[in-house]
mmCIF entry with sequence, helices, sheets and N, C-alpha, C, O atoms, coordinates in Angstrom:
data_MODEL
# 
_entry.id   MODEL 
# 
_entity.id                         1 
_entity.type                       polymer 
_entity.pdbx_number_of_molecules   1 
# 
_entity_poly.entity_id                      1 
_entity_poly.type                           'polypeptide(L)' 
_entity_poly.nstd_linkage                   no 
_entity_poly.nstd_monomer                   no 
_entity_poly.pdbx_seq_one_letter_code       MVWRETTADRWQKVLPVGDVTEVTIDLSKDNVFFGVRAVDRDGHRSPVAFPRPGS 
_entity_poly.pdbx_seq_one_letter_code_can   MVWRETTADRWQKVLPVGDVTEVTIDLSKDNVFFGVRAVDRDGHRSPVAFPRPGS 
_entity_poly.pdbx_strand_id                 A 
# 
loop_
_entity_poly_seq.entity_id 
_entity_poly_seq.num 
_entity_poly_seq.mon_id 
_entity_poly_seq.hetero 
1 1  MET n 
1 2  VAL n 
1 3  TRP n 
1 4  ARG n 
1 5  GLU n 
1 6  THR n 
1 7  THR n 
1 8  ALA n 
1 9  ASP n 
1 10 ARG n 
1 11 TRP n 
1 12 GLN n 
1 13 LYS n 
1 14 VAL n 
1 15 LEU n 
1 16 PRO n 
1 17 VAL n 
1 18 GLY n 
1 19 ASP n 
1 20 VAL n 
1 21 THR n 
1 22 GLU n 
1 23 VAL n 
1 24 THR n 
1 25 ILE n 
1 26 ASP n 
1 27 LEU n 
1 28 SER n 
1 29 LYS n 
1 30 ASP n 
1 31 ASN n 
1 32 VAL n 
1 33 PHE n 
1 34 PHE n 
1 35 GLY n 
1 36 VAL n 
1 37 ARG n 
1 38 ALA n 
1 39 VAL n 
1 40 ASP n 
1 41 ARG n 
1 42 ASP n 
1 43 GLY n 
1 44 HIS n 
1 45 ARG n 
1 46 SER n 
1 47 PRO n 
1 48 VAL n 
1 49 ALA n 
1 50 PHE n 
1 51 PRO n 
1 52 ARG n 
1 53 PRO n 
1 54 GLY n 
1 55 SER n 
# 
_struct_asym.id          A 
_struct_asym.entity_id   1 
# 
_struct_sheet.id               AA1 
_struct_sheet.type             ? 
_struct_sheet.number_strands   3 
_struct_sheet.details          ? 
# 
loop_
_struct_sheet_order.sheet_id 
_struct_sheet_order.range_id_1 
_struct_sheet_order.range_id_2 
_struct_sheet_order.offset 
_struct_sheet_order.sense 
AA1 1 2 ? anti-parallel 
AA1 2 3 ? anti-parallel 
# 
loop_
_struct_sheet_range.sheet_id 
_struct_sheet_range.id 
_struct_sheet_range.beg_label_comp_id 
_struct_sheet_range.beg_label_asym_id 
_struct_sheet_range.beg_label_seq_id 
_struct_sheet_range.pdbx_beg_PDB_ins_code 
_struct_sheet_range.end_label_comp_id 
_struct_sheet_range.end_label_asym_id 
_struct_sheet_range.end_label_seq_id 
_struct_sheet_range.pdbx_end_PDB_ins_code 
_struct_sheet_range.beg_auth_comp_id 
_struct_sheet_range.beg_auth_asym_id 
_struct_sheet_range.beg_auth_seq_id 
_struct_sheet_range.end_auth_comp_id 
_struct_sheet_range.end_auth_asym_id 
_struct_sheet_range.end_auth_seq_id 
AA1 1 LYS A 13 ? VAL A 14 ? LYS A 13 VAL A 14 
AA1 2 VAL A 2  ? GLU A 5  ? VAL A 2  GLU A 5  
AA1 3 VAL A 32 ? GLY A 35 ? VAL A 32 GLY A 35 
# 
loop_
_atom_site.group_PDB 
_atom_site.id 
_atom_site.type_symbol 
_atom_site.label_atom_id 
_atom_site.label_alt_id 
_atom_site.label_comp_id 
_atom_site.label_asym_id 
_atom_site.label_entity_id 
_atom_site.label_seq_id 
_atom_site.pdbx_PDB_ins_code 
_atom_site.Cartn_x 
_atom_site.Cartn_y 
_atom_site.Cartn_z 
_atom_site.occupancy 
_atom_site.B_iso_or_equiv 
_atom_site.pdbx_formal_charge 
_atom_site.auth_seq_id 
_atom_site.auth_comp_id 
_atom_site.auth_asym_id 
_atom_site.auth_atom_id 
_atom_site.pdbx_PDB_model_num 
ATOM 1   N N  . MET A 1 1  ? 0.842   -1.169  0.000   1.00 0.00 ? 1  MET A N  1 
ATOM 2   C CA . MET A 1 1  ? 0.000   0.000   0.000   1.00 0.00 ? 1  MET A CA 1 
ATOM 3   C C  . MET A 1 1  ? 0.889   1.234   0.000   1.00 0.00 ? 1  MET A C  1 
ATOM 4   O O  . MET A 1 1  ? 1.907   1.300   0.688   1.00 0.00 ? 1  MET A O  1 
ATOM 5   N N  . VAL A 1 2  ? 0.470   2.200   -0.790  1.00 0.00 ? 2  VAL A N  1 
ATOM 6   C CA . VAL A 1 2  ? 1.139   3.500   -0.789  1.00 0.00 ? 2  VAL A CA 1 
ATOM 7   C C  . VAL A 1 2  ? 0.060   4.568   -0.693  1.00 0.00 ? 2  VAL A C  1 
ATOM 8   O O  . VAL A 1 2  ? -1.083  4.337   -1.087  1.00 0.00 ? 2  VAL A O  1 
ATOM 9   N N  . TRP A 1 3  ? 0.415   5.722   -0.177  1.00 0.00 ? 3  TRP A N  1 
ATOM 10  C CA . TRP A 1 3  ? -0.536  6.827   -0.159  1.00 0.00 ? 3  TRP A CA 1 
ATOM 11  C C  . TRP A 1 3  ? 0.199   8.151   -0.127  1.00 0.00 ? 3  TRP A C  1 
ATOM 12  O O  . TRP A 1 3  ? 1.385   8.232   0.193   1.00 0.00 ? 3  TRP A O  1 
ATOM 13  N N  . ARG A 1 4  ? -0.554  9.184   -0.472  1.00 0.00 ? 4  ARG A N  1 
ATOM 14  C CA . ARG A 1 4  ? -0.015  10.547  -0.493  1.00 0.00 ? 4  ARG A CA 1 
ATOM 15  C C  . ARG A 1 4  ? -1.145  11.521  -0.219  1.00 0.00 ? 4  ARG A C  1 
ATOM 16  O O  . ARG A 1 4  ? -2.316  11.204  -0.432  1.00 0.00 ? 4  ARG A O  1 
ATOM 17  N N  . GLU A 1 5  ? -0.793  12.698  0.251   1.00 0.00 ? 5  GLU A N  1 
ATOM 18  C CA . GLU A 1 5  ? -1.787  13.750  0.416   1.00 0.00 ? 5  GLU A CA 1 
ATOM 19  C C  . GLU A 1 5  ? -2.332  14.117  -0.957  1.00 0.00 ? 5  GLU A C  1 
ATOM 20  O O  . GLU A 1 5  ? -1.648  13.940  -1.965  1.00 0.00 ? 5  GLU A O  1 
ATOM 21  N N  . THR A 1 6  ? -3.539  14.619  -1.002  1.00 0.00 ? 6  THR A N  1 
ATOM 22  C CA . THR A 1 6  ? -4.172  14.931  -2.284  1.00 0.00 ? 6  THR A CA 1 
ATOM 23  C C  . THR A 1 6  ? -3.421  16.011  -3.058  1.00 0.00 ? 6  THR A C  1 
ATOM 24  O O  . THR A 1 6  ? -3.575  16.119  -4.275  1.00 0.00 ? 6  THR A O  1 
ATOM 25  N N  . THR A 1 7  ? -2.619  16.804  -2.372  1.00 0.00 ? 7  THR A N  1 
ATOM 26  C CA . THR A 1 7  ? -1.866  17.868  -3.046  1.00 0.00 ? 7  THR A CA 1 
ATOM 27  C C  . THR A 1 7  ? -0.454  17.443  -3.444  1.00 0.00 ? 7  THR A C  1 
ATOM 28  O O  . THR A 1 7  ? 0.242   18.193  -4.129  1.00 0.00 ? 7  THR A O  1 
ATOM 29  N N  . ALA A 1 8  ? -0.020  16.250  -3.026  1.00 0.00 ? 8  ALA A N  1 
ATOM 30  C CA . ALA A 1 8  ? 1.338   15.784  -3.315  1.00 0.00 ? 8  ALA A CA 1 
ATOM 31  C C  . ALA A 1 8  ? 1.403   15.132  -4.693  1.00 0.00 ? 8  ALA A C  1 
ATOM 32  O O  . ALA A 1 8  ? 0.429   14.527  -5.141  1.00 0.00 ? 8  ALA A O  1 
ATOM 33  N N  . ASP A 1 9  ? 2.540   15.253  -5.360  1.00 0.00 ? 9  ASP A N  1 
ATOM 34  C CA . ASP A 1 9  ? 2.698   14.643  -6.681  1.00 0.00 ? 9  ASP A CA 1 
ATOM 35  C C  . ASP A 1 9  ? 3.444   13.312  -6.632  1.00 0.00 ? 9  ASP A C  1 
ATOM 36  O O  . ASP A 1 9  ? 3.560   12.639  -7.656  1.00 0.00 ? 9  ASP A O  1 
ATOM 37  N N  . ARG A 1 10 ? 3.948   12.921  -5.471  1.00 0.00 ? 10 ARG A N  1 
ATOM 38  C CA . ARG A 1 10 ? 4.662   11.650  -5.314  1.00 0.00 ? 10 ARG A CA 1 
ATOM 39  C C  . ARG A 1 10 ? 4.130   10.908  -4.095  1.00 0.00 ? 10 ARG A C  1 
ATOM 40  O O  . ARG A 1 10 ? 3.599   11.509  -3.161  1.00 0.00 ? 10 ARG A O  1 
ATOM 41  N N  . TRP A 1 11 ? 4.287   9.579   -4.127  1.00 0.00 ? 11 TRP A N  1 
ATOM 42  C CA . TRP A 1 11 ? 3.859   8.762   -2.989  1.00 0.00 ? 11 TRP A CA 1 
ATOM 43  C C  . TRP A 1 11 ? 4.709   9.115   -1.778  1.00 0.00 ? 11 TRP A C  1 
ATOM 44  O O  . TRP A 1 11 ? 5.935   9.165   -1.869  1.00 0.00 ? 11 TRP A O  1 
ATOM 45  N N  . GLN A 1 12 ? 4.059   9.358   -0.647  1.00 0.00 ? 12 GLN A N  1 
ATOM 46  C CA . GLN A 1 12 ? 4.755   9.801   0.555   1.00 0.00 ? 12 GLN A CA 1 
ATOM 47  C C  . GLN A 1 12 ? 4.934   8.702   1.588   1.00 0.00 ? 12 GLN A C  1 
ATOM 48  O O  . GLN A 1 12 ? 5.886   8.744   2.367   1.00 0.00 ? 12 GLN A O  1 
ATOM 49  N N  . LYS A 1 13 ? 4.058   7.738   1.613   1.00 0.00 ? 13 LYS A N  1 
ATOM 50  C CA . LYS A 1 13 ? 4.105   6.674   2.627   1.00 0.00 ? 13 LYS A CA 1 
ATOM 51  C C  . LYS A 1 13 ? 3.968   5.308   1.963   1.00 0.00 ? 13 LYS A C  1 
ATOM 52  O O  . LYS A 1 13 ? 3.280   5.156   0.954   1.00 0.00 ? 13 LYS A O  1 
ATOM 53  N N  . VAL A 1 14 ? 4.632   4.326   2.546   1.00 0.00 ? 14 VAL A N  1 
ATOM 54  C CA . VAL A 1 14 ? 4.560   2.947   2.076   1.00 0.00 ? 14 VAL A CA 1 
ATOM 55  C C  . VAL A 1 14 ? 4.263   2.066   3.280   1.00 0.00 ? 14 VAL A C  1 
ATOM 56  O O  . VAL A 1 14 ? 4.881   2.215   4.335   1.00 0.00 ? 14 VAL A O  1 
ATOM 57  N N  . LEU A 1 15 ? 3.319   1.151   3.122   1.00 0.00 ? 15 LEU A N  1 
ATOM 58  C CA . LEU A 1 15 ? 3.003   0.178   4.164   1.00 0.00 ? 15 LEU A CA 1 
ATOM 59  C C  . LEU A 1 15 ? 3.089   -1.219  3.567   1.00 0.00 ? 15 LEU A C  1 
ATOM 60  O O  . LEU A 1 15 ? 2.175   -1.640  2.858   1.00 0.00 ? 15 LEU A O  1 
ATOM 61  N N  . PRO A 1 16 ? 4.175   -1.949  3.840   1.00 0.00 ? 16 PRO A N  1 
ATOM 62  C CA . PRO A 1 16 ? 4.259   -3.330  3.350   1.00 0.00 ? 16 PRO A CA 1 
ATOM 63  C C  . PRO A 1 16 ? 3.191   -4.177  4.057   1.00 0.00 ? 16 PRO A C  1 
ATOM 64  O O  . PRO A 1 16 ? 3.122   -4.182  5.286   1.00 0.00 ? 16 PRO A O  1 
ATOM 65  N N  . VAL A 1 17 ? 2.377   -4.877  3.302   1.00 0.00 ? 17 VAL A N  1 
ATOM 66  C CA . VAL A 1 17 ? 1.288   -5.657  3.909   1.00 0.00 ? 17 VAL A CA 1 
ATOM 67  C C  . VAL A 1 17 ? 1.428   -7.154  3.661   1.00 0.00 ? 17 VAL A C  1 
ATOM 68  O O  . VAL A 1 17 ? 0.629   -7.929  4.188   1.00 0.00 ? 17 VAL A O  1 
ATOM 69  N N  . GLY A 1 18 ? 2.400   -7.583  2.892   1.00 0.00 ? 18 GLY A N  1 
ATOM 70  C CA . GLY A 1 18 ? 2.596   -9.006  2.644   1.00 0.00 ? 18 GLY A CA 1 
ATOM 71  C C  . GLY A 1 18 ? 1.655   -9.541  1.588   1.00 0.00 ? 18 GLY A C  1 
ATOM 72  O O  . GLY A 1 18 ? 1.067   -8.785  0.816   1.00 0.00 ? 18 GLY A O  1 
ATOM 73  N N  . ASP A 1 19 ? 1.520   -10.860 1.564   1.00 0.00 ? 19 ASP A N  1 
ATOM 74  C CA . ASP A 1 19 ? 0.716   -11.552 0.558   1.00 0.00 ? 19 ASP A CA 1 
ATOM 75  C C  . ASP A 1 19 ? -0.727  -11.643 1.041   1.00 0.00 ? 19 ASP A C  1 
ATOM 76  O O  . ASP A 1 19 ? -1.139  -12.653 1.611   1.00 0.00 ? 19 ASP A O  1 
ATOM 77  N N  . VAL A 1 20 ? -1.489  -10.578 0.806   1.00 0.00 ? 20 VAL A N  1 
ATOM 78  C CA . VAL A 1 20 ? -2.880  -10.487 1.269   1.00 0.00 ? 20 VAL A CA 1 
ATOM 79  C C  . VAL A 1 20 ? -3.786  -10.043 0.128   1.00 0.00 ? 20 VAL A C  1 
ATOM 80  O O  . VAL A 1 20 ? -3.315  -9.532  -0.888  1.00 0.00 ? 20 VAL A O  1 
ATOM 81  N N  . THR A 1 21 ? -5.076  -10.240 0.301   1.00 0.00 ? 21 THR A N  1 
ATOM 82  C CA . THR A 1 21 ? -6.049  -9.764  -0.688  1.00 0.00 ? 21 THR A CA 1 
ATOM 83  C C  . THR A 1 21 ? -6.887  -8.616  -0.142  1.00 0.00 ? 21 THR A C  1 
ATOM 84  O O  . THR A 1 21 ? -7.708  -8.053  -0.866  1.00 0.00 ? 21 THR A O  1 
ATOM 85  N N  . GLU A 1 22 ? -6.691  -8.262  1.125   1.00 0.00 ? 22 GLU A N  1 
ATOM 86  C CA . GLU A 1 22 ? -7.462  -7.185  1.742   1.00 0.00 ? 22 GLU A CA 1 
ATOM 87  C C  . GLU A 1 22 ? -6.652  -6.585  2.882   1.00 0.00 ? 22 GLU A C  1 
ATOM 88  O O  . GLU A 1 22 ? -5.945  -7.296  3.596   1.00 0.00 ? 22 GLU A O  1 
ATOM 89  N N  . VAL A 1 23 ? -6.763  -5.263  3.047   1.00 0.00 ? 23 VAL A N  1 
ATOM 90  C CA . VAL A 1 23 ? -6.086  -4.586  4.152   1.00 0.00 ? 23 VAL A CA 1 
ATOM 91  C C  . VAL A 1 23 ? -6.934  -3.387  4.566   1.00 0.00 ? 23 VAL A C  1 
ATOM 92  O O  . VAL A 1 23 ? -7.608  -2.781  3.733   1.00 0.00 ? 23 VAL A O  1 
ATOM 93  N N  . THR A 1 24 ? -6.899  -3.045  5.857   1.00 0.00 ? 24 THR A N  1 
ATOM 94  C CA . THR A 1 24 ? -7.611  -1.884  6.385   1.00 0.00 ? 24 THR A CA 1 
ATOM 95  C C  . THR A 1 24 ? -6.591  -0.927  6.982   1.00 0.00 ? 24 THR A C  1 
ATOM 96  O O  . THR A 1 24 ? -5.740  -1.323  7.779   1.00 0.00 ? 24 THR A O  1 
ATOM 97  N N  . ILE A 1 25 ? -6.688  0.336   6.587   1.00 0.00 ? 25 ILE A N  1 
ATOM 98  C CA . ILE A 1 25 ? -5.787  1.375   7.091   1.00 0.00 ? 25 ILE A CA 1 
ATOM 99  C C  . ILE A 1 25 ? -6.638  2.457   7.726   1.00 0.00 ? 25 ILE A C  1 
ATOM 100 O O  . ILE A 1 25 ? -7.650  2.867   7.156   1.00 0.00 ? 25 ILE A O  1 
ATOM 101 N N  . ASP A 1 26 ? -6.241  2.922   8.895   1.00 0.00 ? 26 ASP A N  1 
ATOM 102 C CA . ASP A 1 26 ? -7.014  3.914   9.635   1.00 0.00 ? 26 ASP A CA 1 
ATOM 103 C C  . ASP A 1 26 ? -6.641  5.338   9.201   1.00 0.00 ? 26 ASP A C  1 
ATOM 104 O O  . ASP A 1 26 ? -6.026  6.091   9.956   1.00 0.00 ? 26 ASP A O  1 
ATOM 105 N N  . LEU A 1 27 ? -7.027  5.685   7.967   1.00 0.00 ? 27 LEU A N  1 
ATOM 106 C CA . LEU A 1 27 ? -6.817  7.025   7.427   1.00 0.00 ? 27 LEU A CA 1 
ATOM 107 C C  . LEU A 1 27 ? -8.081  7.465   6.705   1.00 0.00 ? 27 LEU A C  1 
ATOM 108 O O  . LEU A 1 27 ? -8.810  6.634   6.162   1.00 0.00 ? 27 LEU A O  1 
ATOM 109 N N  . SER A 1 28 ? -8.340  8.756   6.696   1.00 0.00 ? 28 SER A N  1 
ATOM 110 C CA . SER A 1 28 ? -9.499  9.280   5.975   1.00 0.00 ? 28 SER A CA 1 
ATOM 111 C C  . SER A 1 28 ? -9.212  9.308   4.481   1.00 0.00 ? 28 SER A C  1 
ATOM 112 O O  . SER A 1 28 ? -8.215  9.889   4.051   1.00 0.00 ? 28 SER A O  1 
ATOM 113 N N  . LYS A 1 29 ? -10.075 8.689   3.691   1.00 0.00 ? 29 LYS A N  1 
ATOM 114 C CA . LYS A 1 29 ? -9.890  8.697   2.238   1.00 0.00 ? 29 LYS A CA 1 
ATOM 115 C C  . LYS A 1 29 ? -10.158 10.073  1.647   1.00 0.00 ? 29 LYS A C  1 
ATOM 116 O O  . LYS A 1 29 ? -9.898  10.298  0.465   1.00 0.00 ? 29 LYS A O  1 
ATOM 117 N N  . ASP A 1 30 ? -10.675 10.995  2.450   1.00 0.00 ? 30 ASP A N  1 
ATOM 118 C CA . ASP A 1 30 ? -10.913 12.359  1.979   1.00 0.00 ? 30 ASP A CA 1 
ATOM 119 C C  . ASP A 1 30 ? -9.632  13.178  1.910   1.00 0.00 ? 30 ASP A C  1 
ATOM 120 O O  . ASP A 1 30 ? -9.587  14.203  1.231   1.00 0.00 ? 30 ASP A O  1 
ATOM 121 N N  . ASN A 1 31 ? -8.591  12.734  2.607   1.00 0.00 ? 31 ASN A N  1 
ATOM 122 C CA . ASN A 1 31 ? -7.366  13.518  2.695   1.00 0.00 ? 31 ASN A CA 1 
ATOM 123 C C  . ASN A 1 31 ? -6.193  12.943  1.917   1.00 0.00 ? 31 ASN A C  1 
ATOM 124 O O  . ASN A 1 31 ? -5.163  13.602  1.779   1.00 0.00 ? 31 ASN A O  1 
ATOM 125 N N  . VAL A 1 32 ? -6.332  11.730  1.411   1.00 0.00 ? 32 VAL A N  1 
ATOM 126 C CA . VAL A 1 32 ? -5.211  11.079  0.735   1.00 0.00 ? 32 VAL A CA 1 
ATOM 127 C C  . VAL A 1 32 ? -5.674  10.294  -0.485  1.00 0.00 ? 32 VAL A C  1 
ATOM 128 O O  . VAL A 1 32 ? -6.850  9.950   -0.610  1.00 0.00 ? 32 VAL A O  1 
ATOM 129 N N  . PHE A 1 33 ? -4.732  10.018  -1.384  1.00 0.00 ? 33 PHE A N  1 
ATOM 130 C CA . PHE A 1 33 ? -4.926  9.065   -2.473  1.00 0.00 ? 33 PHE A CA 1 
ATOM 131 C C  . PHE A 1 33 ? -4.205  7.785   -2.083  1.00 0.00 ? 33 PHE A C  1 
ATOM 132 O O  . PHE A 1 33 ? -3.074  7.825   -1.597  1.00 0.00 ? 33 PHE A O  1 
ATOM 133 N N  . PHE A 1 34 ? -4.861  6.647   -2.295  1.00 0.00 ? 34 PHE A N  1 
ATOM 134 C CA . PHE A 1 34 ? -4.269  5.347   -2.009  1.00 0.00 ? 34 PHE A CA 1 
ATOM 135 C C  . PHE A 1 34 ? -3.877  4.663   -3.306  1.00 0.00 ? 34 PHE A C  1 
ATOM 136 O O  . PHE A 1 34 ? -4.473  4.909   -4.354  1.00 0.00 ? 34 PHE A O  1 
ATOM 137 N N  . GLY A 1 35 ? -2.884  3.815   -3.231  1.00 0.00 ? 35 GLY A N  1 
ATOM 138 C CA . GLY A 1 35 ? -2.501  2.985   -4.365  1.00 0.00 ? 35 GLY A CA 1 
ATOM 139 C C  . GLY A 1 35 ? -1.991  1.650   -3.873  1.00 0.00 ? 35 GLY A C  1 
ATOM 140 O O  . GLY A 1 35 ? -1.644  1.492   -2.703  1.00 0.00 ? 35 GLY A O  1 
ATOM 141 N N  . VAL A 1 36 ? -1.951  0.694   -4.779  1.00 0.00 ? 36 VAL A N  1 
ATOM 142 C CA . VAL A 1 36 ? -1.411  -0.628  -4.455  1.00 0.00 ? 36 VAL A CA 1 
ATOM 143 C C  . VAL A 1 36 ? -0.389  -1.004  -5.526  1.00 0.00 ? 36 VAL A C  1 
ATOM 144 O O  . VAL A 1 36 ? -0.494  -0.586  -6.680  1.00 0.00 ? 36 VAL A O  1 
ATOM 145 N N  . ARG A 1 37 ? 0.597   -1.797  -5.122  1.00 0.00 ? 37 ARG A N  1 
ATOM 146 C CA . ARG A 1 37 ? 1.576   -2.296  -6.077  1.00 0.00 ? 37 ARG A CA 1 
ATOM 147 C C  . ARG A 1 37 ? 2.097   -3.646  -5.597  1.00 0.00 ? 37 ARG A C  1 
ATOM 148 O O  . ARG A 1 37 ? 2.098   -3.945  -4.403  1.00 0.00 ? 37 ARG A O  1 
ATOM 149 N N  . ALA A 1 38 ? 2.526   -4.427  -6.532  1.00 0.00 ? 38 ALA A N  1 
ATOM 150 C CA . ALA A 1 38 ? 3.114   -5.723  -6.224  1.00 0.00 ? 38 ALA A CA 1 
ATOM 151 C C  . ALA A 1 38 ? 4.629   -5.566  -6.108  1.00 0.00 ? 38 ALA A C  1 
ATOM 152 O O  . ALA A 1 38 ? 5.242   -4.739  -6.782  1.00 0.00 ? 38 ALA A O  1 
ATOM 153 N N  . VAL A 1 39 ? 5.207   -6.382  -5.236  1.00 0.00 ? 39 VAL A N  1 
ATOM 154 C CA . VAL A 1 39 ? 6.661   -6.408  -5.083  1.00 0.00 ? 39 VAL A CA 1 
ATOM 155 C C  . VAL A 1 39 ? 7.091   -7.874  -5.114  1.00 0.00 ? 39 VAL A C  1 
ATOM 156 O O  . VAL A 1 39 ? 6.576   -8.691  -4.349  1.00 0.00 ? 39 VAL A O  1 
ATOM 157 N N  . ASP A 1 40 ? 8.035   -8.208  -5.997  1.00 0.00 ? 40 ASP A N  1 
ATOM 158 C CA . ASP A 1 40 ? 8.463   -9.606  -6.074  1.00 0.00 ? 40 ASP A CA 1 
ATOM 159 C C  . ASP A 1 40 ? 9.574   -9.894  -5.061  1.00 0.00 ? 40 ASP A C  1 
ATOM 160 O O  . ASP A 1 40 ? 10.000  -9.002  -4.328  1.00 0.00 ? 40 ASP A O  1 
ATOM 161 N N  . ARG A 1 41 ? 10.030  -11.121 -5.025  1.00 0.00 ? 41 ARG A N  1 
ATOM 162 C CA . ARG A 1 41 ? 11.036  -11.548 -4.044  1.00 0.00 ? 41 ARG A CA 1 
ATOM 163 C C  . ARG A 1 41 ? 12.357  -10.806 -4.175  1.00 0.00 ? 41 ARG A C  1 
ATOM 164 O O  . ARG A 1 41 ? 13.106  -10.681 -3.206  1.00 0.00 ? 41 ARG A O  1 
ATOM 165 N N  . ASP A 1 42 ? 12.640  -10.310 -5.385  1.00 0.00 ? 42 ASP A N  1 
ATOM 166 C CA . ASP A 1 42 ? 13.882  -9.567  -5.608  1.00 0.00 ? 42 ASP A CA 1 
ATOM 167 C C  . ASP A 1 42 ? 13.724  -8.071  -5.366  1.00 0.00 ? 42 ASP A C  1 
ATOM 168 O O  . ASP A 1 42 ? 14.676  -7.313  -5.555  1.00 0.00 ? 42 ASP A O  1 
ATOM 169 N N  . GLY A 1 43 ? 12.528  -7.631  -4.947  1.00 0.00 ? 43 GLY A N  1 
ATOM 170 C CA . GLY A 1 43 ? 12.292  -6.222  -4.661  1.00 0.00 ? 43 GLY A CA 1 
ATOM 171 C C  . GLY A 1 43 ? 11.835  -5.394  -5.844  1.00 0.00 ? 43 GLY A C  1 
ATOM 172 O O  . GLY A 1 43 ? 11.697  -4.177  -5.722  1.00 0.00 ? 43 GLY A O  1 
ATOM 173 N N  . HIS A 1 44 ? 11.591  -6.031  -7.009  1.00 0.00 ? 44 HIS A N  1 
ATOM 174 C CA . HIS A 1 44 ? 11.083  -5.293  -8.168  1.00 0.00 ? 44 HIS A CA 1 
ATOM 175 C C  . HIS A 1 44 ? 9.635   -4.907  -7.905  1.00 0.00 ? 44 HIS A C  1 
ATOM 176 O O  . HIS A 1 44 ? 8.831   -5.737  -7.479  1.00 0.00 ? 44 HIS A O  1 
ATOM 177 N N  . ARG A 1 45 ? 9.307   -3.653  -8.158  1.00 0.00 ? 45 ARG A N  1 
ATOM 178 C CA . ARG A 1 45 ? 7.959   -3.140  -7.880  1.00 0.00 ? 45 ARG A CA 1 
ATOM 179 C C  . ARG A 1 45 ? 7.183   -2.869  -9.165  1.00 0.00 ? 45 ARG A C  1 
ATOM 180 O O  . ARG A 1 45 ? 7.732   -2.363  -10.144 1.00 0.00 ? 45 ARG A O  1 
ATOM 181 N N  . SER A 1 46 ? 5.903   -3.214  -9.145  1.00 0.00 ? 46 SER A N  1 
ATOM 182 C CA . SER A 1 46 ? 5.035   -2.912  -10.281 1.00 0.00 ? 46 SER A CA 1 
ATOM 183 C C  . SER A 1 46 ? 4.630   -1.439  -10.216 1.00 0.00 ? 46 SER A C  1 
ATOM 184 O O  . SER A 1 46 ? 4.789   -0.803  -9.174  1.00 0.00 ? 46 SER A O  1 
ATOM 185 N N  . PRO A 1 47 ? 4.108   -0.890  -11.316 1.00 0.00 ? 47 PRO A N  1 
ATOM 186 C CA . PRO A 1 47 ? 3.535   0.452   -11.238 1.00 0.00 ? 47 PRO A CA 1 
ATOM 187 C C  . PRO A 1 47 ? 2.371   0.455   -10.244 1.00 0.00 ? 47 PRO A C  1 
ATOM 188 O O  . PRO A 1 47 ? 1.696   -0.557  -10.056 1.00 0.00 ? 47 PRO A O  1 
ATOM 189 N N  . VAL A 1 48 ? 2.155   1.588   -9.625  1.00 0.00 ? 48 VAL A N  1 
ATOM 190 C CA . VAL A 1 48 ? 1.059   1.725   -8.652  1.00 0.00 ? 48 VAL A CA 1 
ATOM 191 C C  . VAL A 1 48 ? -0.274  1.776   -9.385  1.00 0.00 ? 48 VAL A C  1 
ATOM 192 O O  . VAL A 1 48 ? -0.419  2.462   -10.397 1.00 0.00 ? 48 VAL A O  1 
ATOM 193 N N  . ALA A 1 49 ? -1.247  1.036   -8.856  1.00 0.00 ? 49 ALA A N  1 
ATOM 194 C CA . ALA A 1 49 ? -2.600  1.060   -9.384  1.00 0.00 ? 49 ALA A CA 1 
ATOM 195 C C  . ALA A 1 49 ? -3.532  1.617   -8.307  1.00 0.00 ? 49 ALA A C  1 
ATOM 196 O O  . ALA A 1 49 ? -3.324  1.392   -7.114  1.00 0.00 ? 49 ALA A O  1 
ATOM 197 N N  . PHE A 1 50 ? -4.545  2.335   -8.739  1.00 0.00 ? 50 PHE A N  1 
ATOM 198 C CA . PHE A 1 50 ? -5.527  2.866   -7.802  1.00 0.00 ? 50 PHE A CA 1 
ATOM 199 C C  . PHE A 1 50 ? -6.606  1.820   -7.553  1.00 0.00 ? 50 PHE A C  1 
ATOM 200 O O  . PHE A 1 50 ? -7.145  1.256   -8.505  1.00 0.00 ? 50 PHE A O  1 
ATOM 201 N N  . PRO A 1 51 ? -6.934  1.550   -6.278  1.00 0.00 ? 51 PRO A N  1 
ATOM 202 C CA . PRO A 1 51 ? -8.009  0.589   -5.994  1.00 0.00 ? 51 PRO A CA 1 
ATOM 203 C C  . PRO A 1 51 ? -9.356  1.130   -6.447  1.00 0.00 ? 51 PRO A C  1 
ATOM 204 O O  . PRO A 1 51 ? -9.575  2.342   -6.463  1.00 0.00 ? 51 PRO A O  1 
ATOM 205 N N  . ARG A 1 52 ? -10.253 0.228   -6.814  1.00 0.00 ? 52 ARG A N  1 
ATOM 206 C CA . ARG A 1 52 ? -11.605 0.612   -7.220  1.00 0.00 ? 52 ARG A CA 1 
ATOM 207 C C  . ARG A 1 52 ? -12.593 0.110   -6.178  1.00 0.00 ? 52 ARG A C  1 
ATOM 208 O O  . ARG A 1 52 ? -12.471 -1.023  -5.715  1.00 0.00 ? 52 ARG A O  1 
ATOM 209 N N  . PRO A 1 53 ? -13.559 0.923   -5.805  1.00 0.00 ? 53 PRO A N  1 
ATOM 210 C CA . PRO A 1 53 ? -14.575 0.471   -4.843  1.00 0.00 ? 53 PRO A CA 1 
ATOM 211 C C  . PRO A 1 53 ? -15.308 -0.756  -5.373  1.00 0.00 ? 53 PRO A C  1 
ATOM 212 O O  . PRO A 1 53 ? -15.644 -0.820  -6.556  1.00 0.00 ? 53 PRO A O  1 
ATOM 213 N N  . GLY A 1 54 ? -15.553 -1.723  -4.506  1.00 0.00 ? 54 GLY A N  1 
ATOM 214 C CA . GLY A 1 54 ? -16.297 -2.908  -4.883  1.00 0.00 ? 54 GLY A CA 1 
ATOM 215 C C  . GLY A 1 54 ? -15.500 -3.933  -5.642  1.00 0.00 ? 54 GLY A C  1 
ATOM 216 O O  . GLY A 1 54 ? -16.063 -4.930  -6.096  1.00 0.00 ? 54 GLY A O  1 
ATOM 217 N N  . SER A 1 55 ? -14.199 -3.725  -5.799  1.00 0.00 ? 55 SER A N  1 
ATOM 218 C CA . SER A 1 55 ? -13.371 -4.691  -6.529  1.00 0.00 ? 55 SER A CA 1 
ATOM 219 C C  . SER A 1 55 ? -12.665 -5.618  -5.584  1.00 0.00 ? 55 SER A C  1 
ATOM 220 O O  . SER A 1 55 ? -11.923 -6.497  -6.022  1.00 0.00 ? 55 SER A O  1 
# 
């Protein structure tokens, strides 16, 4: 999980969550943009994708 303030142009925070299909973070979605990305065993990261409600 990554997130940034709505006014920021780069991701400001990273929360490694492991191999999961769901996570809950105690932040207001009104103040930040959230994104998700995959990381492989060698540390290669995928581009960040924005989660969609109901997906």
